[in-house]
N, C-alpha and C positions, 0 to 999 in steps of 0.2 A: 365315346369312341375316339380313338386316336386320330390325328390329322390325316386325311387321305391325300395321296399324291396326285397332282394333275399334270398332265404332260401334253406338249404340242409336238406332234410328229414323233420323233425318237428321242426328244429331250424331256426330262422329269424335272419338276420344280418342288422345292422342300415345303412349300406352304400351300394348303388347300384353299386358302382364302384369296390367292393371287389369281386374277383372271387370265385365261390363256385362250388364244384362238390360233388355228393353224390353217393354211390353205390346203385343200384336198380336192383332187380332180376326179370328178364322177359325173360323166356326161348324162347319165341316167336320171339325175336329179335336176337338170337344167330347166325343163319346163315347169316342174313343180315349185322350183324357187322363184320363177318369174311370177307365177300366180301369187305365191305368198308375199313377195315383195310389195305388191299393190295393196296388201292388207297390213302393211307394217310388220311383216313376219319374215323370218328366214328359215330355210330348211337346213339343219346341221346334222352331220354325220357323227354319231357317238360311237367310240370303240372302247369296250371294257375289257380290262386285263386283270384278273385276280393275281395277287402275289402275297406271299412268296410260294415256292415250290409248286408252280403252276406252268403248264405248257398251254399255248394259246394258238389256235388256227381259226381261220374264218368259218362261221357257223358252228363253232365248238369251243367250249371252255373245259379244260380238263384240270382237276386238282388231285395231285398224287395218284394219277392214273384212272380216276373216275370222272365221268362227265357231270358237270353242273346242268341241272335240268330246267330251272326257272330263273328268269331275270325280271326284276320290278324296277321301274324308273318313275319317280314322282317328281314333277317339275313344280317349284314354288316360286312366287314372286319374293325376291330378296327383301324388298323393303317393307311389305306388309305381312309376309308369311303366309299369304293365301295360296292354297293348293290349286294349280292351274290345269294340270293334266296328269294322267296316269297311263303307263304302258306296262302290260304284262307280257313278256315274251317266253314261249316255250322253245325247248331245244329243237323242235321240229321246223321252226321258222327258217327260211332261207338265209335271212340276215340276222340270225341270232347272234347276239353280243356286238352287232354292228348296225343298229337300227338308225334310220334317218328320220328325225322328228321336226316338226314345225314349231318354232318359238317366237314369241313377240319379241321386238327389239328391246334391250335393256338388260338389267341385272336379274339373274335367276339363281336359285339354289337347287341343285339337283341331288336327290337322295335315291341311292341305288342299293339293291341287294340282289346277289346272285347265289343260288342255292341248289342243293340236291336233297333237301329235306322232303319227307313224304307228306302228302296232302297239304301242300303249302297254300295258305289262304290269307286274304285281307279281311279285317273286321272294321265296322264303323264304330262311333262312339258309344253305342248302346249294346255292342258286342255281337251284332248281327252280321252274318256273312255278307261281304261286299264283293259282288261278282261283276266282271266285265268281259267283253269279248277278247280273246287271246290275240296276241300279235297286232293289235290295233290301238293306237293312242285314244284315250277317252278324255274329253274336256269336262272339267268340273264346273257345274253351274250352281250346285247347292252345297254350301259348306257344312251344313247340318248333317248331311249324309255322306260326307267324304270319308275315305278310309283313314283310320288313325293307328291301327295296329297291324302287324304282320306276325303270323303264327303258323304252326304246322302240327300235324299229328305226331310226328316223330322228328326231332332235329337231327340233321346230318351236316356235313361240311358246308359252310355258309361264309360269304364274303360281302363287304358293304363299303360304301363311301358316302360323304356328304361333302359337296364341293360347290363353290360359288363360281359362276361364270358370267361372262358378258356377251350378250348376242348382238352382233353388229349387222349394218346394212351391207353385207358383202356376200358374194357367191362362193360356193365350194368351201364352205367352212367345215371344220371337223375338230372334235375335242376328244382326246384320249384320256381316260380316267382309270387310274389303278385302284383296285378294290383290296381291302385288307381283311384278314380272317377274323371273324366275329365269334368264334367258338373255341372251346377247349376240347381236348380229346382225352378220354379216359379208357385205359387199357387194363383188362383183367387178365392176368397170366397165370395159369394154373401150373405150378411147378410139380405137382403130383400127377397121378394117373386118374383119369375120369373113370368111374365105375362103369361096368357093364350095363347097369340098369339106371344110369343117370337120365334125368329128364330135362329139368329146367334150373336155371339159376335166377332167383328173384333179387333184385337190388332196389333199395328204397333210399331216397335222398331228396334234398331241396333242389329244385330245378327252375330255372327261368324259362317260361314257355312263350313269352310274348315280347315283341320289339315295337316300341313306340316310335313312330315316324317323326313327330314333332321334336322330340328330344334326341332322337336317334340313338336310342340305348335301350337296354333290357328293362322290363318292368315285371313286377309281381311274381316273385319267386314262390313256388308252391311245393308242397310234398308230393312226390310222384314215385311211381313204381316202374321199373323197367324189367321185363321178363324175357330171357333168352333161352331158346331151345338148344340144349347142349348135347342131345343124344347122338349127334353125328361124331362127337368127339370120344364116344365110349371106347375105352381101352387105350387111348392116346395120352401122351405125356408132353407137357410144355405148350399146350395150345393156348391161344389168346383170343379174347373177345373185345371189340371196340366200340365205343359210344361217343357221341358228340353232344355238347351242351353249350348253349348261349352263356356268355359270361360278361360281366361288367368290365369296362376298360381298367387298365392298370394292372393291380394285383389280383384281379378276379374276385373269387369268394371261397370261403370254406364251408364244408358241410359234413355232417356225420352221414356215413353210409352203412346200411344194414344189408347184409347178405343172407340168403337162405338157399341152401343146396338141396334140391328135391330129387326124388327117385320114383321110378315108375311103380304103379300098383301099390301105392302107399301114401297116406296122408302125413306120415311122419317124415321130416326132412332128415337128411344125412347129418347136417349140422347148420348152425346159424351163428353169426357173430357181427359186431359192429366196429367199424374204425371211425375214430373221432377227428374231426377238423382236417379233413382231406381237402387240399387246395385244387381248385379248378381255375385255370387262367387261359385267357385268349392266346391262341397260336403257341400253346404249351401242351405237351403230353404228360399226363399223370398215369403212372403205371403202378397197379397194385399187384404184387407178385408173392406168391406163396402156395402152400398146399391147401386148397379150398376144402377138400373133403375129409382131411384129418388135422384141422386147424388147431394150432397151439398159440397160446396167448402171447402178446408182444409183437411190436412191429417197429421199423425204424423209418425215418423220412428224410430224403435229400432232395435238393432243387438244383437242377441244371438249366441250361439255356439253349433254345433252338428247337423248332418244330421237329426236325428230322432226328432229333436225339430223344431218348426217354428222359422225362422230366418228372419232377415232384414224385419220385419213386417211393412207394410203400411197400415194405417187406414185412411179412408176418410169419 
């Protein structure tokens, strides 16, 4: 994952490894801070802001007009790499995206994911579901059963950061953390007309379904199938369908994508075809455009730059 930006107040720093603290006035945490100080801990307010193309308000994080629903914060001892505590916040929390957490004094590494993926979950080293009470920080006592993977039933827009911070013996501390997009976006744009009896489009490709907390990167690409109900587009021309995929840092990855266009009351598809070496890249949009239901062989590929623009365009 590329370096996350860490900010104090309204200032951003270019290196995620540089420690940043800022004063933050919050009378509501004064008593809790006093109790923590006697234990060698400090209560710190964390403020998370996904970027780019994101609006942010208290108790809400919006990415391209849609709300992020889950926030995970994993606190590690920087020197030993030991996981100390885990927080899973849902968008129903009053302090969503602005939690106050208690930290031991010293050097920490915070690893964070904010997402709107469906059925978002944590897994332990054996692949078993790792559950905890929502909106409450959970102290880790047994490394053998600590969460090691984040995954979901269906990937959607997601942001993350891994930052090093120093917790000091001071009151009213706050840390602002900017999160970077972890996913690529794939858009299917049918330039032709959807038939009246169209039903689903099946798309098969290699997909990363898991995120490793220790390396803070994608792992284990697997063959997966996405099926979309397109019956609502019957008779329409130029409609688009969007998907999100976890992607490695840098240039992302390439995959062959097979398409099958199905129709109602028949086991025979309208047509099927495969596009080779389609690139999926973080914070980039790959658009596959053409007439899906009367496909003609041949396509061209072009690469642009910027999430708000169509990128890695494939025309067939």
